[in-house]
C-alpha positions in Angstrom: 0.0 0.0 0.0 1.4 3.4 -1.0 0.5 6.4 1.0 1.3 9.9 -0.2 1.3 12.7 2.2 1.4 16.3 1.0 1.1 19.6 2.7 -0.6 22.6 1.1 0.7 26.0 2.1 -1.9 28.6 2.8 0.4 31.3 1.5 -0.2 32.7 -2.0 2.7 33.5 -4.3 2.0 37.2 -3.7 2.2 36.6 0.1 5.5 34.7 -0.3 6.9 37.6 -2.3 5.7 40.0 0.4 7.3 37.9 3.2 10.6 37.7 1.2 10.5 41.5 0.7 10.1 42.2 4.5 12.8 39.6 5.5 15.2 41.3 3.2 14.1 44.9 4.2 14.4 44.1 7.9 17.5 41.9 7.5 15.8 39.0 9.2 15.6 35.2 8.8 12.3 33.3 8.5 10.6 32.6 11.8 10.3 28.8 12.5 8.7 28.9 16.0 11.9 29.4 18.0 11.8 31.2 21.3 11.5 35.0 20.8 13.1 35.9 24.2 14.4 39.4 23.6 14.9 39.1 19.9 13.4 41.5 17.5 10.8 40.0 15.1 8.4 41.1 12.4 4.7 40.3 12.3 2.6 40.4 9.1 -0.8 42.0 9.1 -3.5 42.6 6.5 -5.9 45.5 6.4 -8.4 46.0 3.5 -6.3 43.7 1.2 -3.1 45.5 2.0 -0.4 43.5 3.8 2.1 45.3 6.0 4.6 44.3 8.7 5.6 45.7 12.1 8.8 45.1 13.9 8.5 44.3 17.6 10.5 43.1 20.6 9.1 42.0 24.0 12.0 43.7 25.8 12.2 47.1 24.0 10.1 50.0 23.1 10.4 51.5 19.6 10.3 55.1 18.7 7.6 56.1 16.3 8.2 54.9 12.7 6.7 54.7 9.3 5.1 51.4 8.3 5.4 50.3 4.7 3.3 47.8 2.7 4.7 45.0 0.5 5.3 47.4 -2.4 7.4 49.7 -0.3 4.6 52.3 -0.1 4.0 54.3 3.1 1.1 52.7 4.9 0.9 54.7 8.1 3.0 56.4 10.8 2.9 54.9 14.3 2.9 58.2 16.2 -0.3 59.3 14.5 -2.3 56.2 15.5 -2.3 52.5 16.0 -1.9 51.8 12.2 -5.1 49.8 12.0 -3.6 47.0 14.1 -6.9 46.4 16.0 -8.8 46.1 12.8 -6.2 44.1 10.9 -5.9 40.4 10.4 -2.8 39.1 12.2 -1.0 36.7 9.8 1.6 35.9 12.3 5.3 36.3 12.9 7.2 35.9 9.7 10.8 36.8 10.7 13.3 37.0 13.5 16.6 38.7 13.9 19.6 36.8 12.5 
C-alpha cells in the first residue's frame, strides 16, 4: 500500500513575495517557531487587502516609525495612531533577527 502525504501552504505566491521583501528589508531570517526571548521580530498583518509588517521586541520599546506595505509604499506612521492594528488580520510572525 502506497500512502502519499502532502502539505498545502496557505500562502499565496503574492504573500510569499511579500514575506521575502520584508525579510530582506528588515534583514531577518524566516521565523520557525523558535523562542523569541528578547529578539526583534516582524509580524505580518492585512488590512483591507493591504499587507504590512511591524517590527517588535518584547524587551524594548520602539520610537515612532513609518510602516510600509509589500510594495514599499508608506502605509501609516505609528505616532499618529495604531496603524489599524486592532482592525487588521494578524497573519503571524514571519521573521526574527539573524
